Every structure is written in structure tokens, then in C-alpha cells.
N, C-alpha and C positions, 0 to 999 in steps of 0.2 A: 160667509165663504172664506176659506183659508187660503192664504198665499201659496202654501205647500200642498195644493190639492189639484186633482185633475180638473175640477170645476173651474178654478181660476186660470188654468192653462188654456181653457176654452173661452172663458169670459173676456181676458185681457186682449187677445188679438182681435176678437169681434168688436169690443170697444173701441180699440185703436183705429181699426178700418172705418167704422161709421163716424167716429169723431173727427178724422182727418179727411176722409173722402166724400162724406155726405154733408156735414155740417161745418165744413171749414170755412165757408164764406159768410156765415152768419153767427155773430158771438152769442146772441141771445139763445139761439137754437143749441149752440154748444153747451151753454150753461144749463139749459133745460135738459139736455141729454145726460149731463153730468148728475143732475138731481135724480133722474129716472133710473139711471144705471146704479147710482150709489144706494138708492132705496132697494133696488134688486139685489145688490151685493149684500146689504145688511139684512134684508128679508129672507135670504137664503138660509140664514141661521133660524130666525123665527119672525115671521111676518107681523106677529101681534104687536111687537114692540116698535114697529115703524110709527105708530101713533104717538109714542112718547117723543121721538125726534121731531116729528111734525108739530106736536104742541109746543115744545120747548122753542123751536124756531120761530113759530108764530107769536109766541109771547114776547120774546126778545126783540123781534122785528117791530112789533107795535110799541113796546115800551121805548126803544130807541128813537122812533119817530116822534113820540109824544114828549120825550125828554128835550129833544131839539126845539120843540115848539114853545116851551115854557121856561121862564126865568124865575118862577116862583120857587123858592127853596123848599118850602114844605111840600109842594106838589111833586117836585123832582125827587125829594127823598122817598115819598110814598111810591113813586114809580120804580125807583131802585129797589125798594123793599119788596114790591111785587115780584120782580124779576129774581131776587135772592130767594124769597120764600117758595116760588114755583120751582126753581131749578134745584135748590138745596133740599126742598121738601120731597121732591121725586127721588133725588139721590138717597136722601135719608131713609125713605120708606123701603125702597127696594134693596138698599145695601145694608142699612143698620137697624131696621126695626126689630128683628129677633135678637140681635146683639144687645140692644138696650133693654128689652124685655127680660131676657135671661140674666143680664147683669143686675137688674133691679131685684129679681127674685133671689139671686145669690147673695146680694147685700143683706137681705132679710134673714137668710139662712145662717150667716155669720152670727146673728144675735139670737139664734135659736127659734126663729119664727118661720113658718111656712105660709106663703101667700099664693092664691091661685093665679096663674098667668096662663095665657094661650099664645102660642106661637103660631105663625102663619107659614104655609109652604110658599116662599117668595122666590121666583126665579130672578136672578140678577141679570138685568139687560147688558149684553156685551157692549163695552165702550162708553157707558153711561157716565163714568167718571171723567172720561176725556172730552166728550162733546159738551157736557155740562160746563166744565171750566172754560171751554173755548167760547161758548155763547155768553157766559157771565163776564168775561174779559171785554167783550164787545160793549155790553151794557154799562159796565163800570167806566170804561174809557169815554163813552159818550157822557156819562154823568160828570166825569172830571173835565169835560170839554177838550179832550185830547184828540178826538176824531169826531167826524160827522157821521150820522146815520145814512144808510142807503134806503132809498125808496123802491128799490128793485127787489121785490121778494124772491124771485127766481135765483138771482145772483147771490142773495144772503142765504137761501137754502142750499145753494151749491157750496158755499163757504163753510156751512155747518157740516154737511153730509158727505164732503168730498171723500170718495171710497178709499183711496190709498191710506189716509190717516185717521179714518173715522173711528176705528175700534181700539186703537192702541197708540195714537199719537203719531208724530209729535203734536202737542197742544199749540196750535198756532194763534197768533194775535191778529185781529182785524186789521190793525195798522199795516202789517206786513203782507197778509195774505189776501184779505178782501179786494184790495185794488187790482190784484191779478186778474180777478173775473171781470173787470171792466176795461181790460187792455186787450187789443186785437192779438191773437196768438197765431203765429206762424210756425210751421214745422222747422225745427232746429236740428239739423242732422248731428252736429257735434254734441249738443245737449242730450239728445236721445241716446247716442252711443254712450256718453258718460252715465246716463241713467241705467242703461243695461249693465254696464260694469259695476255700478253700485248694487244693483239687484243681485248680480252674481255673487258678490262678496257677502250680501245679506243671506242669500240661500246657503251659502258655505257655512256661515256662522250658525245658522238655525240648524240645518240638517246634518253636518258633519260634526260641529262642536257641541251645540246645545243638545241635540237629540241623543247623541251617544253619551254624553255626560249624564243625561237625565235617567238613563237606564241604571246607572250605579248609584247615583245620588237618591233616586227614589228607593232603591233596595236597601241602602244603608239606613236612610231616615225611617223607613217603615219597619225595620228590623233591629234598630239601635240597641234595644235591650238585651240582644243576644250577641252583640258583636264587641269587639275589643276597641279600646281607646285609639289605637293606631289606625284601624279600619275607619273609625268615625271621623278622624282627621281627613282621611282620603275622601270620604263622603262629602264633608263641607267644602273641600277643595273642588270636587267635581260640580257641586251645586253652584259655587261662585262662577265657574265658567258656563254652566247651563244657563243661569239667569242672565249673564252678560251676553253670551252668544244668542240667546233667544230673544231678548228685548232689543238689544242693539242691532241684531239681524233683522227684526221686524222694521225697525226705524230705517235701515238701509234700503230695504225692499220698498218701503212707502215712499221715501224720498226719491229713489230711482225711478219708481213708477210715475211719480208726479212729473219728473223731467221728461218722460215720454210725451206728455201732453202740454208741455210749455209752462209748467209751474215750478217754482222754487220753494221748497220747504226748508225750515231752518234745521241746522245740525242738532241732533239730539244726544249724541255721545261723542266725547273727544278723548278716547283712549284713557278711561278712568283709572285703570289698574296700573298705569305708569305715574300715578299721583305720589307726591312726596310728603303730603299731610292731608288730613281729612277734609280741610277746607278746600283744597284743590280738587280733591275726589268729587266734592258736591258741586264744584263748578264744571265738572266733566261728565257726571252721571245724571242722566234723564234731565237734561239742561231745561227743556221746555217747562216741566214741572216745577224745578228748583227756582227758576226765574219768575214763575207765575206766583209762588209763595212769597218770594222776595218783593215783588211789585204790588201785590194785592193784600199781603199780610204784614210782613216784616216792616216795610217802609211806613205804611200807615200807622203802625204801632209805635213808630218813633225811630225805627232802624237803629243805627249806631250813633245818633245825634245826641242822646241823652246819656245819663249816668251808666256806669257799668252794670249796676244792678238791674236797671231797665233793659240793657242790652242783653244781659244773661236771660232775663224773663222772656224777651222777644225770641231769642234763639231757641229756648225750650219750647214755647208755643208753636213756633214753625216746624221744629223737627217732630213734635208729637202730632201735630195736624198732617204732616207728611206721612208719618207711620199710619195714622188712622185712615188716610185717603186710601192706603193700600188694601185695607180690608177690615172687616168686623171682627177683630180677634185682638186680645190683650197682647198677643206676641208682637203684633206691628206696632203697638204703642211702646212697648219695651224696646223694640228695635230703634224707633225714633229717639227715644230717651237716650239710649246708649250712644247714638251718634251725636246727640247734644252734648253728652259728657265728653266725648272725643273733642268736640269743637271748642267747648268753653275755655280750656287752658290756652289755645291759640288766640282766642278773642282777648283774654286777660293780659296776655304778653304782647299784644298787638302784632301777631304773626299770622293772622288769618288772610292777609293779603300778600304774603311773602312770595309764594310760588305761583305767579300768574303766567309765566312764560312756559314754553314746552320744554320738558326736561332734556338736557343735553341738546338744545335746539341747534347749535352750530358746531356740534361734535359728532364723530362717528362713535365714540365710546362714551362710557358714563363714569363719573368719579365714584370711588367706594362710599363716599358720604352720601351721595344721591341714591346709590344702590340700596344702602342701608335704610335710608328714609322711605324708599318705595317698598321694600320688604316689610318694614314695620307698619306701614300704612295698609298694605295688603292683608297682614295678619290681623289688624284691628278690624278690617272690613269682614275677614272670614268669621271671626268671633261673633260679629253682629248678625252675619247671615244665618247663624244657627237659630236665633230667634225668629228670623224672618221666615225660615223654612219649617220650623217645628209645628206640630199640630196644636200645642198648648204650652203654657209656661212650664208646667210640670215636665213635659216632654223635653223642653229645652234644657231645663236644670239637670234632668237625667242624663242627656246627651253630654253636657259639659262636664258633669261629675265623672263620667266614664272616660272621657279624654284625659282628665287629670288624676286618673288612677294608675295603678301599677302596670296596667295593660296598655299604656301609651305607646310602648315600643313593640307590641305584639300585633300582628296582622292576621285577622281571620281569613281563612281561605275562602275566596270567592269563585264561583263557577266561571269558567272559561278566562283564566288569568291572562292569556295571550291577548284577548280582546281588550282587557283592562290596560295592558301595557301599550297596545296599539293606540288606544284613546289618549293616553299620557303622551305619547310621541306626537300625536296630531295636535294636542294642546301646545306642546312646545314649538312645533312648526308654525302654528297660528300666532303664539306670542311673538315669535321671530319676525313673521310678515307684519304684524301691527306695529312692532318697534320700528321697522324700516319705514313704514308709512306714516309715523305718528304725527308728522308735519302736515299731513293732508287732512281732508275732511272724511276720507275713508281710506283704509289701508292701501288697497291696490291702485288707488289714484296715482300713487308714485310712479307707476309704470310709464306714465306720460312723458317723463324725463328722458326715457331711453328711445334712441332713434331706431333701434332694430325692431322692425315689425315681427320678424320671426320670433325673437325673444317674448315680445308681448303676447302674440298668439299662443306660443307654447305655455305660457303661464295660464292664460285663460282656458285653454283646453284641459290642462292638468288640473285645474280647479273644478272643471265640469266632470272629469273622470273621478276625481275624489268624491264628489257629491254622489254619483251613482254607485261607486264602490263602497264608500264608508258612511254614506248618509243613513241616519237612523229613521225609524218608522214612527216616532212621536208626532202627534198631529197638532194639538192645540198649543197656542202660544201661551206662556205663563201669564202675561199681562192682560189676557182676555178676561181673567177673573176679577181684575181690579176695575 
């Protein structure tokens, strides 16, 4: 079920009424209702894959309990391996089986030999990368004795399947999220209103910014061989705001929806396009995934505690895995490697932790130096997005070659140029609002500082009008495919 669908517009208020008016006195019934509703939410897409969520939930629930019962190192390692094999095995089969088979065959073709391989028509279950990492973090944290397992299967199932963040995150940790299922929840009017505001801003990001940008980004990337270099630059610019508006918009809707029911999810985006270097960008982009790789891959490999060579190796591993997490295509691996190349000079110069504050945090304006750093970082990100969006490495190389050709200052005529200009104006308005609200968890949260109710409601109504007037018709969220 999509957030931006008529189905969800019916589902959400029905869930809200039953959750607060029928089961509000009984925490266990509330959690059971969350599980049932979340399975309905997910099964609306394809009910057959509910068995995967249920199986993964049951495996990690039992592994967690048995880990807590044993102090035997070998037994505990075996239990951890069981969780890793089951979860990563399912993820690997559904997401990477054909990729590995085809890559294996291509390797032999390089040496002039053909081998018989058979690909399978495998449907990728929506959200498998997200809930797999969420359950894995639970098991690993119990193995490390950082948390204790729960014996309440219903609450654990609710933690795994909670519908707002089930299919595209944020990837929550058990230490933060699971205890919330054991705490009596009372309706908090202020929290609910805050959630509705964040949802509104998320819908604006998705329907006004992302979906409008998608129309032109898709056209440009799908027809790149016949377009000029200048038009390709415009295409990757549109894609940059498509993917940001799409994914951060989903996160805002998810976090806002959770607030309606008394839950607090962690921030997943912190205005990443205002970053002054690539290290800051990755502290602000898809925070839940970045921190997951930091805690469960980078630090266990030695982190930054060892030699520079080892540090560089660890950075490359993390970025390659991050790229590979996004999809079974070598373009994602190149995208990850490219970000590693951006990051390594900062690491070598010990500048990867230089910009940890908010840009121009205590100023209304921004210095020319910081502006230049932001623009440079954004341009690096744009270049990397080409590989992320391209269908293949050859497509990406062709795309880049055209950009750096004599047609770089030529713009191919696109149908309905007025709509293109309107989209660019909307992006500029969007950037301005994000800049004003960059100190907050989401942009329009900054309106809370204003005392004028008229001003606040005028902005909210204006956003609603813009969604109806300028909202695109693109349905799927980009990260559903990951």
C-alpha cells in the first residue's frame, strides 16, 4: 500500500480510530492490532511475501531468546550465524541471485568461454532490505550483550512489521524502538499535530518535488543518446531532487505517521544538500543506513583505530556494501566506490569530522567559502548520481561523455518548457524553505517559532494547494525497489 494512494487515505483514519478508541486501554491488544494492520498494509502489495516477514521475525525471536540463555561462546556464535544465514540468505536469493549468476557467466565470456546458466524470474519483496537489517541489528545487539531479548512475540512482531517504516525505513534499532511497544501510550495532541505537519511536508516533497522531477529525469535518462550535454546536466539535476524528495519525503511521512500513534522514529535525513563535504553529506543522508554500516561493519573491522591503510580499506568496504545494498547492478557498486574516493582524502587529511555542526547555524546568511563548499559537494554528488540512475555502466559512461562534449552548452528542446521552468521554480522555493528550516528535524517545523496562527495556517493551506495544483502522478517510491 502506498502512502500517496486512495487506499492509504482510507486505511490510516480507520487504523487511527480503532487504535485509539477500541484498544486504547490494552497495550497488548494495541500491539496485536499493529501486527495485523501492518501485515494487511504489506499484503496489499503481495500477500505471498508475508510469510518471509513472519519467518524472519520468528527466527530472530527464537535466536534472541536462546542467545540470552547461553554463555557458551561456540553456541552463541552458532546462533548468530543462524540468524545471519537465514536473513542474508533470503535477502541474497531474492535480490542478488540473478546478478551473481549473470556476473559469473559474463566472467567466463571475457575469456572466450560460454557456460550454461539459468536465471530465475524472482520478484523482489518490497522492503526486504529494510526489515532484514532491522531484525539483524536486534540479534547482533543481543549477541554483544547490549540489549536483552524480549519474550513477547507479539511486541517483537510489531517492532519488525510496524507499517509506517516497514517498506522503506527508517531502519530502527531495537534499543530505541522496541521499548516503545512496552510503554503505555496515551494520545498526545501536540505530538499528533506535529506528526501531521511532518506528513504534510513529506507529501509535498514526494508529490510536488519528486514526482514532477521524475517526469523529466526519466525522459532525459531514457533518451540520453539523442539529447545534448546541457540537457543531460538538467536531467541529473532533476534526478538529484527526485531521489531526495522521494526518499526523504517517505521518511517524513513515516515518522509523522508514527507520531500519530505515540511512537518516535529517528530522523533519517538532515538536509544533506547543505553539506560542506562528502563526509558531512553521509552523516545527513539516509542516516539510519549509514549508522547501521558504521556500527555493524566499519567499527567491527577496526574503524579508525588502526593504520591509515586499514582505515581506507574499511571505508572502501563500507561504501561498496552500501552501494551493493541498493541493488543488484554494477552501477551501484561504482556509485559506492566513487563516494569512497570522495571520502578518502578527507580521511587522510583528518578532515572527515570537520563539519559536524549545522551550516551557518547562528547566522542568517552564509559565507562565500561555505557556499562554495556546498556547491562543490553538491556537484560531486550529482556526478555520482549518474551511476546510481544509469541502467548500466556503459549507459553511465555514454551519459558522462555527452556532458563533457561540445554540446554541454546546448539544450535540446523538451516538450512543455513552461512546465520545466515551473518545476525549477518549485525546486528553488523548496530549497529556500529547507534552508530556513535547516536547524529543525523537518523544514516546516520552524513555523512553531512564529506566534501568528494566521501565518502558520496560511503556509499549511498554501502547501496543500500546491500539492493539489502541482502534485505529480508518479506512484511508486524509488526506494521500494531496494
